[in-house]
C-alpha positions as CSV (number, residue, x, y, z in Angstrom):
1,M,41.3,2.0,72.8
2,E,39.1,0.2,75.3
3,H,36.7,-2.7,75.0
4,R,33.3,-2.4,76.4
5,I,31.8,-5.3,78.3
6,A,28.2,-6.3,78.7
7,T,27.9,-4.6,82.1
8,G,28.9,-1.3,80.7
9,Q,32.3,-1.2,82.3
10,T,35.5,-0.8,80.3
11,A,38.6,-3.1,80.6
12,P,42.1,-2.0,79.5
13,L,43.9,-3.9,76.8
14,P,46.7,-6.3,78.0
15,S,50.1,-4.6,78.3
16,N,51.9,-7.4,76.4
17,P,50.4,-8.2,73.0
18,P,50.3,-12.0,72.2
19,S,53.4,-13.3,70.6
20,R,53.4,-13.9,66.8
21,A,53.2,-17.4,65.5
22,P,56.6,-19.1,64.7
23,W,55.8,-19.3,61.0
24,A,54.8,-15.6,60.7
25,G,58.2,-14.5,59.6
26,A,59.0,-17.4,57.4
27,T,58.3,-15.4,54.3
28,A,61.0,-12.9,55.3
29,R,63.7,-15.5,55.4
30,R,64.4,-17.3,52.1
31,G,67.1,-19.7,50.8
32,T,69.6,-19.3,48.0
33,T,68.0,-19.3,44.6
34,L,69.2,-21.3,41.6
35,P,70.5,-18.2,39.6
36,E,72.6,-17.2,42.6
37,L,74.1,-20.7,42.8
38,L,74.9,-20.6,39.1
39,I,76.6,-17.2,39.4
40,A,78.7,-18.4,42.4
41,M,79.7,-21.5,40.4
42,A,80.7,-19.5,37.4
43,I,82.9,-17.2,39.5
44,M,84.6,-20.2,41.1
45,L,85.2,-21.7,37.7
46,L,86.6,-18.5,36.4
47,I,89.0,-18.2,39.4
48,A,90.1,-21.8,39.0
49,G,90.7,-21.2,35.3
50,V,92.9,-18.2,35.9
51,V,94.9,-20.0,38.6
52,S,95.4,-23.1,36.3
53,A,96.5,-20.8,33.4
54,V,99.1,-19.1,35.5
55,Y,100.4,-22.4,36.9
56,F,100.8,-24.1,33.5
57,A,102.4,-21.0,32.0
58,S,104.9,-21.0,34.8
59,L,105.5,-24.7,34.3
60,R,106.2,-24.2,30.6
61,T,108.5,-21.4,31.3
62,W,110.5,-23.5,33.8
63,R,110.8,-26.4,31.4
64,R,111.9,-24.1,28.6
65,C,114.6,-22.5,30.8
66,S,115.6,-25.9,32.1
67,S,116.0,-27.4,28.6
68,Q,117.8,-24.2,27.5
69,S,120.3,-24.6,30.4
70,Q,121.0,-28.1,29.2
71,A,121.7,-27.0,25.6
72,D,123.5,-23.7,25.8
73,P,126.5,-24.4,28.1
74,P,127.7,-27.6,26.3
75,A,127.3,-26.0,22.8
76,H,129.1,-22.8,23.9
77,M,131.9,-24.6,25.7
78,T,132.4,-26.9,22.7
79,I,132.5,-24.1,20.1
80,S,134.9,-22.1,22.3
81,R,137.3,-25.0,22.9
82,L,137.3,-26.1,19.3
83,T,137.9,-22.6,18.1
84,R,140.8,-22.1,20.4
85,E,142.4,-25.4,19.5
86,L,141.8,-25.1,15.8
87,K,143.3,-21.6,15.7
88,N,146.5,-23.0,17.1
89,A,146.5,-26.2,15.0
90,Y,149.6,-27.1,13.1
91,Q,147.7,-29.1,10.4
92,V,144.3,-30.8,9.8
93,T,145.0,-34.4,9.0
94,S,141.4,-35.5,8.3
95,M,137.9,-34.1,8.2
96,G,134.5,-35.7,7.8
97,A,130.9,-34.5,7.8
98,S,130.8,-34.7,11.6
99,S,134.4,-35.2,12.6
100,I,137.8,-33.5,12.4
101,T,141.4,-34.5,13.4
102,F,144.2,-32.1,13.6
103,L,147.8,-31.8,15.0
104,L,148.7,-29.4,17.8
105,P,152.3,-28.1,18.1
106,Q,154.5,-28.7,21.1
107,V,154.2,-26.0,23.8
108,D,156.4,-25.0,26.8
109,G,155.3,-24.9,30.4
110,N,153.5,-21.6,29.8
111,G,151.4,-23.0,26.9
112,V,153.4,-21.0,24.3
113,N,154.2,-22.8,21.0
114,I,157.9,-23.9,20.7
115,V,159.5,-22.6,17.6
116,P,160.2,-24.2,15.2
117,L,156.7,-25.7,15.4
118,T,156.7,-29.5,15.9
119,P,153.6,-31.6,16.1
120,A,153.1,-33.0,19.6
121,R,149.5,-34.1,19.9
122,E,146.7,-35.4,17.6
123,V,143.3,-34.2,18.6
124,S,140.0,-35.5,17.2
125,Y,136.4,-34.3,17.7
126,Y,133.7,-36.7,16.6
127,L,130.2,-38.0,17.3
128,S,129.7,-41.5,18.8
129,D,127.7,-43.4,21.2
130,A,128.3,-43.9,25.0
131,T,131.4,-46.1,24.3
132,G,133.3,-43.2,22.6
133,Q,134.6,-45.5,19.8
134,P,135.0,-43.6,16.5
135,G,132.7,-44.6,13.7
136,Q,129.8,-45.6,16.0
137,P,126.5,-43.7,15.4
138,G,125.4,-41.6,18.3
139,T,124.7,-38.1,19.6
140,D,127.6,-37.8,22.1
141,L,130.5,-35.5,21.2
142,W,133.9,-36.9,22.1
143,R,137.4,-35.4,22.2
144,R,140.3,-37.8,21.7
145,D,143.8,-36.6,22.5
146,V,146.8,-38.7,21.5
147,S,150.3,-37.9,22.5
148,L,152.7,-38.4,19.5
149,T,155.7,-38.9,21.8
150,S,154.3,-41.3,24.4
151,G,151.3,-42.7,22.6
152,T,149.0,-41.9,25.5
153,V,145.4,-41.7,24.5
154,K,142.9,-39.6,26.5
155,R,139.2,-39.7,25.6
156,Q,136.6,-37.2,27.0
157,R,132.9,-36.8,26.4
158,I,132.3,-33.1,25.8
159,A,128.6,-32.9,25.2
160,Q,125.5,-35.0,24.9
161,N,122.3,-34.7,22.7
162,V,124.3,-33.2,19.9
163,E,121.9,-33.2,17.0
164,R,124.4,-31.9,14.4
165,L,128.1,-31.4,14.2
166,A,129.4,-30.1,10.8
167,F,132.7,-28.9,9.5
168,D,133.4,-27.2,6.2
169,Y,136.7,-26.4,4.6
170,E,136.6,-23.1,2.7
171,A,140.0,-22.2,1.3
172,T,143.7,-22.9,1.2
173,S,146.8,-21.0,0.0
174,G,149.5,-23.2,-1.5
175,N,150.8,-25.9,0.9
176,R,150.3,-23.7,4.0
177,V,147.3,-24.2,6.1
178,L,145.8,-20.8,5.7
179,A,142.3,-22.2,5.3
180,I,139.2,-20.9,7.0
181,Y,137.1,-23.7,8.6
182,A,133.4,-23.4,9.2
183,L,132.1,-25.1,12.3
184,S,128.5,-25.6,13.3
185,I,127.1,-27.5,16.3
186,T,123.5,-28.0,17.4
187,V,122.7,-29.3,20.9
188,V,119.2,-30.2,22.0
189,G,118.1,-29.9,25.7
190,T,115.0,-31.7,26.9
191,E,112.9,-31.3,30.0
192,G,109.7,-33.4,30.0
193,H,108.0,-32.7,26.7
194,Q,109.7,-29.4,26.3
195,S,112.9,-29.2,24.1
196,Y,115.2,-26.4,23.3
197,T,117.7,-26.3,20.4
198,S,120.9,-24.4,20.7
199,R,123.0,-23.8,17.6
200,F,126.3,-22.1,17.3
201,D,128.2,-21.3,14.0
202,T,131.6,-19.9,13.6
203,H,134.5,-19.6,11.2
204,I,138.1,-20.4,12.3
205,A,141.2,-19.1,10.6
206,F,144.5,-20.8,11.3
207,R,147.4,-18.9,12.9
208,N,150.0,-21.6,12.3
209,G,151.1,-23.2,9.0
210,G,152.0,-26.8,8.3
211,A,152.9,-28.8,5.3
Protein backbone atom coordinates (compact mmCIF):
# COMPACT_ATOMS: atom_id res chain seq x y z
CA MET A 1 0.00 0.00 0.00
CA GLU A 2 1.34 3.41 -0.93
CA HIS A 3 0.59 6.91 0.31
CA ARG A 4 -0.02 9.60 -2.23
CA ILE A 5 1.43 13.03 -1.58
CA ALA A 6 0.26 16.38 -2.76
CA THR A 7 2.64 16.44 -5.77
CA GLY A 8 1.17 13.25 -7.13
CA GLN A 9 4.24 11.15 -6.28
CA THR A 10 4.08 8.05 -4.17
CA ALA A 11 6.33 7.23 -1.15
CA PRO A 12 6.91 3.70 0.20
CA LEU A 13 5.91 2.84 3.75
CA PRO A 14 8.76 2.66 6.30
CA SER A 15 10.38 -0.77 6.49
CA ASN A 16 10.25 -0.92 10.34
CA PRO A 17 6.86 -0.16 11.80
CA PRO A 18 6.93 2.03 14.92
CA SER A 19 7.36 0.12 18.18
CA ARG A 20 4.33 -0.52 20.37
CA ALA A 21 3.85 1.46 23.52
CA PRO A 22 5.25 -0.19 26.71
CA TRP A 23 1.77 -0.41 28.16
CA ALA A 24 0.24 -2.03 25.13
CA GLY A 25 0.75 -5.64 26.41
CA ALA A 26 -0.12 -4.93 30.02
CA THR A 27 -3.50 -6.51 29.55
CA ALA A 28 -1.83 -9.78 28.47
CA ARG A 29 0.16 -10.08 31.73
CA ARG A 30 -1.96 -10.36 34.91
CA GLY A 31 -1.15 -11.14 38.60
CA THR A 32 -2.37 -14.02 40.83
CA THR A 33 -6.03 -13.78 41.65
CA LEU A 34 -7.55 -14.22 45.10
CA PRO A 35 -9.20 -17.60 44.28
CA GLU A 36 -5.83 -18.95 43.14
CA LEU A 37 -4.21 -17.83 46.39
CA LEU A 38 -6.97 -19.48 48.41
CA ILE A 39 -6.58 -22.75 46.51
CA ALA A 40 -2.79 -22.74 47.03
CA MET A 41 -3.23 -22.07 50.76
CA ALA A 42 -5.78 -24.88 51.04
CA ILE A 43 -3.38 -27.34 49.37
CA MET A 44 -0.54 -26.30 51.69
CA LEU A 45 -2.76 -26.69 54.76
CA LEU A 46 -3.85 -30.12 53.56
CA ILE A 47 -0.24 -31.26 53.12
CA ALA A 48 0.72 -29.87 56.54
CA GLY A 49 -2.23 -31.70 58.12
CA VAL A 50 -1.24 -35.03 56.57
CA VAL A 51 2.38 -34.63 57.66
CA SER A 52 1.32 -33.70 61.21
CA ALA A 53 -1.06 -36.67 61.43
CA VAL A 54 1.68 -39.08 60.35
CA TYR A 55 4.15 -37.55 62.81
CA PHE A 56 1.84 -37.72 65.83
CA ALA A 57 0.71 -41.25 64.94
CA SER A 58 4.35 -42.34 64.81
CA LEU A 59 5.02 -40.59 68.14
CA ARG A 60 2.10 -42.37 69.80
CA THR A 61 3.27 -45.71 68.44
CA TRP A 62 6.79 -45.11 69.74
CA ARG A 63 5.53 -44.14 73.18
CA ARG A 64 3.26 -47.18 73.32
CA CYS A 65 6.11 -49.51 72.37
CA SER A 66 8.43 -47.79 74.85
CA SER A 67 5.96 -48.12 77.72
CA GLN A 68 5.25 -51.73 76.74
CA SER A 69 8.97 -52.51 76.79
CA GLN A 70 9.09 -51.12 80.32
CA ALA A 71 6.19 -53.27 81.54
CA ASP A 72 6.51 -56.63 79.78
CA PRO A 73 10.07 -57.79 80.65
CA PRO A 74 9.83 -57.16 84.43
CA ALA A 75 6.43 -58.80 84.66
CA HIS A 76 7.50 -61.81 82.60
CA MET A 77 10.79 -62.20 84.49
CA THR A 78 9.02 -62.00 87.86
CA ILE A 79 6.34 -64.52 86.98
CA SER A 80 8.95 -66.93 85.57
CA ARG A 81 11.25 -66.69 88.58
CA LEU A 82 8.45 -66.94 91.12
CA THR A 83 6.93 -69.90 89.32
CA ARG A 84 10.27 -71.73 89.24
CA GLU A 85 10.97 -71.12 92.93
CA LEU A 86 7.47 -71.83 94.17
CA LYS A 87 7.35 -75.12 92.28
CA ASN A 88 10.47 -76.18 94.13
CA ALA A 89 9.40 -74.78 97.51
CA TYR A 90 9.45 -76.99 100.58
CA GLN A 91 6.76 -75.08 102.42
CA VAL A 92 4.89 -71.76 102.35
CA THR A 93 5.28 -70.15 105.75
CA SER A 94 3.18 -67.02 105.23
CA MET A 95 1.10 -65.40 102.54
CA GLY A 96 -0.63 -62.04 102.39
CA ALA A 97 -2.64 -60.18 99.79
CA SER A 98 0.55 -58.92 98.12
CA SER A 99 3.35 -60.96 99.72
CA ILE A 100 4.46 -64.54 100.10
CA THR A 101 7.22 -66.27 102.09
CA PHE A 102 8.34 -69.84 101.51
CA LEU A 103 11.20 -72.22 102.28
CA LEU A 104 13.50 -73.63 99.63
CA PRO A 105 15.23 -76.98 100.21
CA GLN A 106 18.97 -77.49 100.32
CA VAL A 107 20.57 -78.18 96.93
CA ASP A 108 23.89 -79.57 95.79
CA GLY A 109 26.44 -77.92 93.53
CA ASN A 110 24.35 -78.73 90.45
CA GLY A 111 21.19 -77.17 91.89
CA VAL A 112 19.52 -80.54 92.56
CA ASN A 113 17.56 -80.98 95.78
CA ILE A 114 19.33 -83.01 98.44
CA VAL A 115 17.20 -85.90 99.72
CA PRO A 116 15.85 -86.01 102.35
CA LEU A 117 14.63 -82.45 101.83
CA THR A 118 15.90 -79.96 104.36
CA PRO A 119 14.91 -76.26 104.41
CA ALA A 120 17.94 -74.11 103.64
CA ARG A 121 16.62 -70.68 102.58
CA GLU A 122 13.65 -68.49 103.34
CA VAL A 123 12.53 -66.44 100.34
CA SER A 124 10.01 -63.61 100.39
CA TYR A 125 8.39 -61.60 97.60
CA TYR A 126 6.60 -58.42 98.62
CA LEU A 127 5.75 -54.87 97.60
CA SER A 128 7.48 -51.97 99.31
CA ASP A 129 8.97 -48.55 98.69
CA ALA A 130 12.52 -47.71 97.60
CA THR A 131 13.93 -48.78 100.98
CA GLY A 132 12.84 -52.39 100.50
CA GLN A 133 11.62 -52.69 104.08
CA PRO A 134 8.68 -55.12 104.46
CA GLY A 135 5.41 -53.51 105.44
CA GLN A 136 6.07 -50.20 103.72
CA PRO A 137 3.56 -49.11 101.06
CA GLY A 138 5.00 -48.86 97.59
CA THR A 139 5.05 -50.17 94.04
CA ASP A 140 8.51 -51.78 94.04
CA LEU A 141 8.65 -55.57 94.04
CA TRP A 142 11.39 -56.95 96.27
CA ARG A 143 12.87 -60.38 96.80
CA ARG A 144 14.37 -61.18 100.18
CA ASP A 145 16.57 -64.27 100.57
CA VAL A 146 17.62 -65.40 104.05
CA SER A 147 20.06 -68.25 104.59
CA LEU A 148 18.81 -70.45 107.43
CA THR A 149 22.33 -71.70 108.15
CA SER A 150 24.39 -68.50 108.11
CA GLY A 151 21.65 -65.92 108.62
CA THR A 152 22.86 -63.93 105.60
CA VAL A 153 20.15 -61.64 104.19
CA LYS A 154 20.10 -60.65 100.52
CA ARG A 155 17.58 -58.15 99.23
CA GLN A 156 16.98 -57.41 95.56
CA ARG A 157 14.52 -55.16 93.77
CA ILE A 158 12.90 -57.20 91.02
CA ALA A 159 10.53 -54.72 89.36
CA GLN A 160 9.16 -51.21 89.63
CA ASN A 161 5.74 -49.69 88.95
CA VAL A 162 3.99 -52.87 90.09
CA GLU A 163 0.35 -51.91 90.28
CA ARG A 164 -0.84 -55.21 91.67
CA LEU A 165 0.69 -58.35 93.14
CA ALA A 166 -1.77 -60.96 94.35
CA PHE A 167 -1.52 -64.51 95.66
CA ASP A 168 -4.33 -66.95 96.20
CA TYR A 169 -4.23 -70.32 97.93
CA GLU A 170 -6.55 -72.83 96.32
CA ALA A 171 -6.26 -76.30 97.86
CA THR A 172 -4.35 -78.61 100.19
CA SER A 173 -4.26 -82.32 100.81
CA GLY A 174 -3.70 -83.34 104.41
CA ASN A 175 -0.49 -81.96 105.86
CA ARG A 176 1.41 -82.13 102.58
CA VAL A 177 1.85 -78.99 100.53
CA LEU A 178 0.06 -80.17 97.44
CA ALA A 179 -1.69 -76.86 97.07
CA ILE A 180 -2.07 -74.94 93.86
CA TYR A 181 -1.23 -71.28 94.23
CA ALA A 182 -2.59 -68.60 91.93
CA LEU A 183 -0.28 -65.70 91.17
CA SER A 184 -1.14 -62.45 89.43
CA ILE A 185 1.14 -59.50 88.74
CA THR A 186 0.38 -56.23 86.96
CA VAL A 187 3.20 -53.89 85.91
CA VAL A 188 2.64 -50.43 84.41
CA GLY A 189 5.10 -48.84 81.99
CA THR A 190 4.94 -45.09 81.31
CA GLU A 191 6.47 -42.96 78.57
CA GLY A 192 5.29 -39.35 78.63
CA HIS A 193 1.51 -39.42 78.83
CA GLN A 194 1.37 -42.91 77.32
CA SER A 195 1.06 -45.86 79.70
CA TYR A 196 0.88 -49.59 79.10
CA THR A 197 -0.29 -52.23 81.57
CA SER A 198 1.15 -55.72 81.43
CA ARG A 199 -0.61 -58.44 83.45
CA PHE A 200 0.41 -62.05 83.90
CA ASP A 201 -1.57 -64.74 85.70
CA THR A 202 -0.48 -68.27 86.46
CA HIS A 203 -1.17 -71.24 88.69
CA ILE A 204 1.66 -73.02 90.47
CA ALA A 205 1.56 -76.59 91.75
CA PHE A 206 4.16 -77.74 94.28
CA ARG A 207 6.53 -80.59 93.48
CA ASN A 208 7.85 -81.01 97.00
CA GLY A 209 5.98 -81.63 100.22
CA GLY A 210 6.59 -80.22 103.64
CA ALA A 211 4.90 -80.44 106.99
